[in-house]
C-alpha positions in Angstrom: 0.0 0.0 0.0 1.4 3.3 -1.0 0.8 6.1 1.4 0.5 9.8 0.9 2.4 13.0 1.5 0.1 16.0 1.8 1.6 19.1 0.2 -1.0 21.3 1.9 -0.9 24.8 3.3 -0.8 24.7 7.1 -4.1 25.6 8.7 -3.1 27.5 11.8 -6.5 27.5 13.3 -6.3 23.9 14.3 -3.1 24.5 16.2 -5.0 26.5 18.7 -7.1 23.5 19.5 -4.2 21.6 21.0 -5.3 22.4 24.5 -8.5 20.5 24.0 -6.6 17.3 23.7 -7.9 14.3 25.6 -6.0 10.9 25.6 -8.0 8.0 24.0 -10.5 6.5 26.4 -12.2 3.1 26.2 -15.6 3.2 24.6 -18.3 0.7 25.0 -20.4 -0.9 22.3 -23.8 -2.1 23.5 -24.6 -1.2 27.0 -24.7 -4.6 28.7 -23.5 -5.8 32.0 -20.0 -7.2 32.3 -20.0 -10.9 31.8 -18.6 -13.1 34.6 -15.7 -15.4 34.0 -13.8 -16.2 30.7 -14.0 -18.9 28.2 -11.4 -21.7 28.3 -9.7 -20.4 25.1 -9.1 -16.9 23.9 -9.5 -16.2 20.2 -7.4 -13.3 18.8 -7.6 -11.8 15.3 -5.2 -9.4 13.6 -6.3 -7.9 10.3 -5.5 -4.9 8.1 -9.0 -4.3 6.6 -7.8 -2.0 3.7 -8.9 1.6 3.3 -9.6 1.3 -0.4 -7.8 4.4 -1.5 -4.4 5.0 -3.1 -3.2 7.4 -0.4 -2.6 10.3 -2.8 -4.5 13.5 -3.1 -5.4 16.8 -1.6 -9.1 17.4 -1.3 -9.7 13.7 -1.6 -7.7 10.5 -2.2 -7.9 8.5 -5.3 -10.4 5.6 -5.0 -9.8 2.0 -6.0 -13.5 1.3 -5.6 -16.8 3.1 -5.8 -18.4 4.3 -2.5 -21.1 1.7 -3.0 -18.6 -1.1 -3.5 -16.7 0.0 -0.4 -19.8 0.0 1.8 -20.7 -3.4 0.5 -17.2 -4.7 1.3 -17.4 -3.2 4.7 -20.7 -4.8 5.4 -19.3 -8.3 4.4 -16.3 -7.6 6.6 -18.6 -6.9 9.5 -20.7 -10.0 9.0 -17.6 -12.1 8.6 -16.1 -10.8 11.9 -19.4 -11.5 13.6 -19.3 -15.1 12.4 -15.6 -15.4 13.5 -16.6 -14.1 17.0 -13.1 -13.1 18.3 -12.4 -12.3 22.0 -9.7 -9.7 21.0 -9.5 -7.9 17.7 -6.7 -5.8 16.3 -7.6 -3.8 13.2 -5.6 -1.5 10.9 -6.7 0.9 8.1 -10.1 1.5 9.5 -11.5 4.5 7.5 -13.3 6.5 8.8 -11.7 5.0 11.9 -14.0 6.3 14.6 -17.2 5.6 12.8 -16.1 2.1 11.9 -14.8 1.3 15.3 -18.0 2.4 17.0 -20.1 0.4 14.5 -18.0 -2.8 14.9 -18.0 -2.5 18.7 -21.8 -2.3 18.7 -22.1 -5.2 16.3 -19.6 -7.4 18.1 -20.7 -6.3 21.6 -17.1 -5.4 22.5 -15.3 -2.5 24.2 -12.8 -0.7 22.1 -10.1 1.9 22.0 -9.0 3.7 18.8 -6.4 6.1 17.4 -6.1 8.0 14.2 -2.9 7.7 12.2 -3.4 9.3 8.8 -6.4 11.6 8.9 -5.4 14.8 7.2 -6.8 18.1 8.5 -10.2 17.9 10.1 -12.3 19.0 13.0 -15.1 16.7 14.4 -14.9 14.5 11.3 -15.1 17.4 8.8 -12.1 18.3 6.7 -9.8 17.1 4.0 -9.2 14.7 2.4 -12.9 14.1 2.3 -12.7 10.3 1.8 -9.8 9.5 4.0 -9.6 9.2 7.8 -7.5 6.2 8.7 -6.8 4.7 12.1 -6.2 1.6 14.2 -8.3 0.0 16.9 -8.3 -2.7 19.6 -11.5 -4.5 20.5 -12.1 -6.9 23.4 -15.1 -8.8 24.8 -16.6 -7.0 27.8 -15.6 -9.5 30.4 -11.9 -8.8 29.5 -12.4 -5.2 30.8 -10.3 -3.4 28.1 -8.8 -0.1 29.2 -6.5 2.4 27.6 -3.0 1.7 29.0 -0.5 4.5 28.2 3.1 3.4 28.0 4.4 7.0 27.6 3.4 10.3 29.3 0.1 11.6 27.9 0.5 14.4 25.3 -1.0 15.6 22.1 1.2 13.3 20.1 0.9 10.3 22.4 1.1 7.1 20.3 3.2 8.7 17.5 6.1 6.6 16.2 9.4 8.3 15.3 10.6 8.9 11.8 7.7 11.1 10.5 6.8 14.7 10.4 5.0 16.2 13.4 1.2 15.8 13.5 -1.7 14.5 15.6 -5.0 12.8 15.2 -7.5 12.6 18.1 -11.2 11.9 18.6 -12.0 15.6 18.1 -9.6 16.6 15.2 -6.4 16.0 13.3 -3.6 18.0 11.8 -1.2 16.2 9.4 0.7 17.3 6.4 2.5 14.0 5.9 2.4 10.3 6.6 2.2 9.5 10.4 2.5 6.1 12.0 1.2 5.2 15.5 0.7 2.6 18.1 -2.2 2.0 20.5 -1.9 0.3 23.8 -4.5 -1.1 26.2 -4.9 -3.7 29.0 -7.2 -6.6 29.7 -7.5 -9.2 32.4 -7.6 -12.8 31.3 -7.6 -15.7 33.8 -6.8 -13.3 36.5 -3.7 -12.2 34.5 -3.3 -8.6 33.3 -2.2 -8.5 29.7 -1.0 -5.4 27.8 -2.2 -5.2 24.2 -0.4 -3.2 21.5 -1.7 -2.5 18.0 0.5 -0.8 15.5 1.0 -0.1 11.8 4.5 0.6 10.5 5.8 2.6 7.5 4.9 0.9 4.2 7.6 1.6 1.7 9.5 -1.3 0.4 12.6 -2.8 2.1 16.2 -3.3 1.0 16.6 -5.8 3.8 14.6 -8.2 1.7 16.9 -10.5 -0.2 14.4 -10.8 -3.0 14.1 -7.0 -3.4 17.9 -6.6 -3.3 18.4 -9.3 -5.9 15.8 -7.8 -8.2 17.3 -4.3 -7.9 20.8 -5.8 -8.6 19.4 -7.7 -11.6 17.6 -4.6 -13.1 20.8 -2.6 -12.8 22.9 -5.4 -14.5 20.3 -5.6 -17.3 20.5 -1.9 -17.9 16.9 -1.2 -16.9 18.2 1.1 -14.2 21.1 3.5 -14.4 23.7 3.6 -11.7 22.3 6.9 -10.5 18.7 5.5 -10.4 20.0 2.4 -8.6 21.8 4.5 -6.0 18.7 6.6 -5.4 16.6 3.5 -4.9 19.1 2.1 -2.4 18.8 5.3 -0.4 15.0 5.4 -0.6 14.6 1.7 0.5 17.3 2.0 3.2 15.5 5.0 4.6 12.3 3.0 4.9 14.1 0.3 6.7 15.6 2.8 9.2 12.1 4.3 9.9 10.7 0.8 10.8 13.8 0.0 12.9 13.3 3.3 14.8 9.7 2.4 15.4 10.6 -1.0 16.8 13.3 0.5 19.1 10.8 3.1 20.3 8.2 0.5 21.2 10.7 -1.8 22.8 12.1 1.0 24.9 8.6 1.9 26.3 7.5 -1.7 26.7 10.7 -2.9 28.4 9.7 -1.9 32.0 6.4 -3.9 31.7 6.7 -7.3 33.4 3.2 -8.5 32.8 2.4 -10.4 29.6 2.3 -8.4 26.3 0.6 -9.2 23.0 1.7 -6.9 20.2 -0.1 -7.2 16.9 -0.3 -5.3 13.7 0.8 -4.6 10.1 4.6 -4.2 10.5 5.2 -4.0 6.8 8.4 -5.9 7.3 9.5 -9.5 6.6 10.4 -12.2 9.2 14.2 -11.8 8.4 14.2 -8.0 8.9 16.0 -6.1 11.6 12.8 -5.0 13.3 11.8 -8.6 13.9 15.3 -9.4 15.0 15.1 -6.6 17.6 11.7 -7.9 18.9 13.1 -11.4 19.3 16.3 -10.1 21.0 14.0 -8.3 23.5 12.3 -11.6 24.4 9.3 -11.4 22.0 8.0 -14.6 20.3 6.4 -14.6 16.9 3.3 -16.7 17.6 2.5 -16.9 13.9 6.0 -17.7 12.8 5.2 -20.5 10.4 2.2 -19.0 8.7 2.0 -18.4 4.9 2.3 -14.8 3.5 -0.3 -12.3 4.6 0.5 -10.1 1.5 -0.2 -12.3 -1.5 0.8 -10.5 -4.7 0.0 -13.6 -6.8 -3.5 -14.7 -5.7 -5.1 -11.7 -4.0 -7.2 -10.0 -6.7 -7.2 -6.7 -4.8 -3.5 -6.4 -5.1 -3.6 -7.1 -8.8 -6.4 -4.6 -9.2 -4.6 -2.0 -7.0 -1.4 -2.2 -9.1 -3.2 -2.2 -12.5 -5.4 0.8 -11.7 -2.9 2.9 -9.8 -3.1 6.5 -11.2 0.6 6.6 -11.6 0.2 4.0 -14.4 -1.9 6.4 -16.4 1.1 8.5 -17.1 4.6 7.3 -18.3 6.5 5.9 -15.3 10.2 6.4 -14.7 12.3 3.2 -14.5 12.5 3.7 -10.7 8.7 3.9 -10.4 8.3 0.8 -12.6 10.8 -1.1 -10.3 9.0 -0.1 -7.1 5.6 -1.2 -8.5 7.1 -4.5 -9.6 7.8 -5.3 -6.0 4.1 -5.4 -5.1 3.7 -8.7 -6.9 5.9 -10.4 -4.3 4.1 -12.5 -1.7 5.5 -12.0 1.8 4.5 -12.1 5.5 4.2 -8.6 6.9 1.4 -9.1 9.6 2.2 -10.5 13.0 1.1 -11.4 16.5 4.0 -11.2 18.9 4.1 -12.0 22.6 6.3 -11.6 25.7 6.0 -13.1 29.2 3.0 -15.1 28.0 2.5 -18.6 29.5 -0.3 -19.9 27.4 -0.4 -22.5 24.7 -1.1 -21.0 21.2 -2.3 -22.2 17.8 -2.5 -19.9 14.8 -3.9 -20.0 11.3 -4.3 -17.8 8.2 -7.8 -16.6 7.7 -9.7 -14.5 5.1 -7.4 -15.6 2.4 -10.2 -16.3 0.0 -13.3 -14.5 -1.4 -16.4 -14.2 0.8 -19.6 -13.9 -1.1 -17.5 -13.4 -4.2 -15.6 -10.5 -2.7 -12.0 -10.3 -1.6 -12.2 -8.4 1.6 -8.8 -6.8 1.9 -5.3 -6.6 0.4 -4.1 -8.4 3.5 -5.0 -11.8 4.8 -6.0 -12.1 8.5 -4.3 -14.0 11.3 -6.3 -15.9 13.9 -4.6 -17.0 17.2 -6.1 -19.1 19.9 -4.7 -19.0 23.4 -5.4 -21.8 26.0 -4.0 -22.8 29.3 -0.5 -24.2 28.9 0.5 -27.5 30.4 3.6 -26.0 31.8 5.1 -22.5 32.3 6.6 -22.6 28.9 4.7 -21.2 25.9 4.4 -23.5 23.0 3.3 -22.7 19.5 1.7 -24.8 16.9 0.7 -24.1 13.4 -2.8 -24.8 12.2 -3.6 -25.4 8.5 -4.7 -22.4 6.5 -8.3 -22.2 5.4 
């Protein structure tokens, strides 16, 4: 997914609203009494639900689908999640994020917390781009008592990851002139154990740490499809993207390090299992509970990705060799979505989900991940891979 850079004139009026900032608070879906006890197993789903735009524009973003098609896809997503009935749900690319989070919480009868990441310039939902207000959210069944759990001092920019221009997105408004990436942290209680939940969505540009990407770049240069100057510029661009994701990982690990209770971190990390961000998480004691799953970004079989590439507005004009190379990387299948854990003493099984059409519709450019936690036989966490659907 390519993301945007707003070249907008700063609207100073919104800066004056900074003092109105409130940290994200837990919201309830349907008003029902807290359920007693927990089920024997805990079902967790992580899914990037796809915003459906190309992330480029000023007054509005370019659409990959009509508004009617998007609403139909959203409705199928909602019915599918209702059927899956997760206990905990991590979602990325909700748009408009607050409206979708509230609707899903009511439908699934869950509590939720949400945070905007890329929302442009708006006040109380009104602003630009008109069709783009993206964010992330965590949902949990009511008996798990989800609460917002800050891991850094409250501020206007709480939740912002390093490596991006200053900006903010809150429940009441947003001010962003460029891409912004965030995390969201909450806490639940499961089997009398407090568990910290973290949802995040990392920078999306392609990686040079990928051996396949590096080999393809080297091949294109050797074949004369890229000049030495173009190749050097691409190396710099891809290396910068890797540094941004590495900084985000270091930032999260620094703020999570003091926490001794179990942690579940999920999200779209936009990085492959062999990358330095994943290595940093593992060095810090995190386990990849979905380590052996198939790719969640499937450039071969996912029709949305093929459509997204073929209808990209950039393709309507002659592309530079560098642009052609970058778009060629989207056809690579790779795992970029994860559920990681630390200090967790439960047995887990995981499987790939939503890797097929539902009612004739592909629901996202990402496949989902489902993880089931159950009481471990010992104090050691074990992981098992379940077959994909």
